[in-house]
Phi, psi and omega in degrees: 000124179266142180202146177293347180261009175260115184252129179289143181225130178302156181295126179228144178270093184284354179284342178268112187305322185270007184277066174256107183294141184301320182294324181290317179296318178298322179297312180296320183290344181286350181264139177280342179269156180289142181224133177234143170244120188237137180268183186292340178274355181092002181280138178278116181271333180204150178204145178265176184296325179297322178292317176303318181295321179297321181269005177058043178237130179302150182296338181281348182252149177290153181282327182069212180278111184274351185294339178292346179278349179260164171295160185303319181292318180290328178298318178297320180293322179300312180296318182297319179295318178298315180298315181297319180295315183293330178276358180056038181289319171197166188232056180278355182098337176049052179287139180210150173246123188230156172281124176250123182256113181225130176057032181081351179264165180230131180219155176279138179229131177266121182243140173227148188236132180223155179268131173263119184267118175261207178286173189304314186261004182277153180296150178280147181231149177249134175259121179246123176253139183233131179237125178286115180259016184303312183295317180296318180292328177295318178295316179298317179297317179296319179295317179297317179297318179297317180296321179294318178294318178301313181294320180297314179293319181301314183281338180279348182299139180282347179252160176288133178232139181213146176250126188238134179283165177302337179272003179085020180267138178284112182269327179201154177201160186259180184300319184295323176300317179297321179294318179300320185269349183058040178219157182280163178298321180297327180288329189264323181298132182095350179273161176281155183297349178296340178281346183265319188252151179294150183306322183294338184250358185298315181293323179297316178296315180299320179297318179293320177297320178298319178296320179296315181293322183282322186253348180068020183261156176275139182226149176235128182208167182253149179207178178237121175282137185278064175297137183302327182275312181201135180305142181252118176288131181227151170255123185254125172254115188234146178212165180286139177215187177232135179228115182052045175080002182240149178295143179205175178243128174262120181244132175249116185252117182256130179294120181244030179302313181298320179296318179295320178295318178296318179299318179295320179296317180295318178295321178296314180296324182284340186246354189241139174288122187295334183279315187257347183065016172271172173302137174282175187302312183299313183288325178298314180296325177297314179294322179296320176299317179297319179292325178294319177298320178297320177296316182294331181271318188245353179081015179272090184282174178212159173262142178246132178245127173253123187237141180219128179287129184286136175052040182294326180299323181292330175296314178298317182292324184277315188251348180100161185292333178296319177292322177300318177296319178297324179294319178296321179293320179295318178295322177298321177297317179298322178297316181298326178289322187283328188253163179284159179296330182282343179288156184255119183246138180211149171260116187251359177200191181306296177242022184250134183230162179216145182225139171253118173267101187291140178051047181233148179274172177297318179300317180296319178298316179296319182297313180293320180298317180294322179297317178295317181302315180294320180296319179295318184299324184262006180234080179293161179284132173252113186210129179051045176064022175233154178250126183240102176287148177204162179224172181222143173253141186224135173248138185234140172208179176225171179286158178226148178294343180271356180291124179277341180190182182294330181303323181297317180293317183292327178295321179292317179296322180291323178294320178294320178296319180298320179294320179299320180284322180292329182274009174123000179066177181051050179204168179249133175230161182225158176231112183288139175294148186304327184263011180261122179293153184300323182293342181289343181291323182264349180282140179277000000 
């Protein structure tokens, strides 16, 4: 039977104990791996110094039965492999990894078994080669331990973490990312980042990733995770890293929902009158300035209404400040009903209000103001089982190309309001812009 694992061996008289030919010993000693020659009885006929070192036996002493150096299960396997080779049952090489116990230590050993072919009537011999895998297994164990620690730390993070390839493919992600997306890691790994981020922010995220890859710099930016129930605002801190030998981006996404809510509350408080929930004076003037700039650039003019509650001080004096506050809230409600959602409403003083009717003419402003005045007049305040009638005076104007600033528009609206109050209150008056022809007041 021919086999690549059958090695020819010159005729040797193995019955003579000291008959170890010099050339064979030199041949065995030339290998750095351990080598054993074993006969059919299981006796070791020859061994090199590397094998002695593996079994922790001096080279001057015989090895004897080496199976006691293996665990009981591995010892049985060692004997079985030798028997199969010597019987020429098959020649697969019988590679095995076994625990080798030497000097109280334990190491992995890679063993392979081959048949040594002698003369026709000579006993069969098995060649066993042994390779100490202790160092390799230590490295593998350390690598496995490192991978386990990496995964444990990665998944224990309170923030979403993801590794992204230069092509925008998700290479790895942690447990929190899966929770945010309500999908498993297996579903997400290998997908493009478009499955993670909302469409409106995908290009912005891709641009930032490109900058990181090109410049190698760390970047912090905001995005929205595409959570199935509701998008999650996150702040992403991303930097260049390496993943399986290739450049990638490591992104840490922190949920900033609470921060956004707090920011919105602070912005609302900073821009809103707490009593009426309309724009406060500062925020109203800011919006009015923006609209004036838009008019100066694009010609989209607006009408301005200046409103003042008539005899408001007497309401406070007669019914008390609680009733006065209720009256201001009721009037604010009436304003919201009368004006469009796109119009800008603000409380700019105690009982003084201002409105911007966007893209509206002077005639339109007068018409809306008169409608509101009539509604207020016939809808008194009902509060604490009392009825409080009240009225409002309104001044109306529009923007002009000659206006140097918002003050010019407000002075005209204020002048119109002053005339309305001087002429008896509970009426609408207007102040035409200098460049508006008189017939435009009545034109729709």
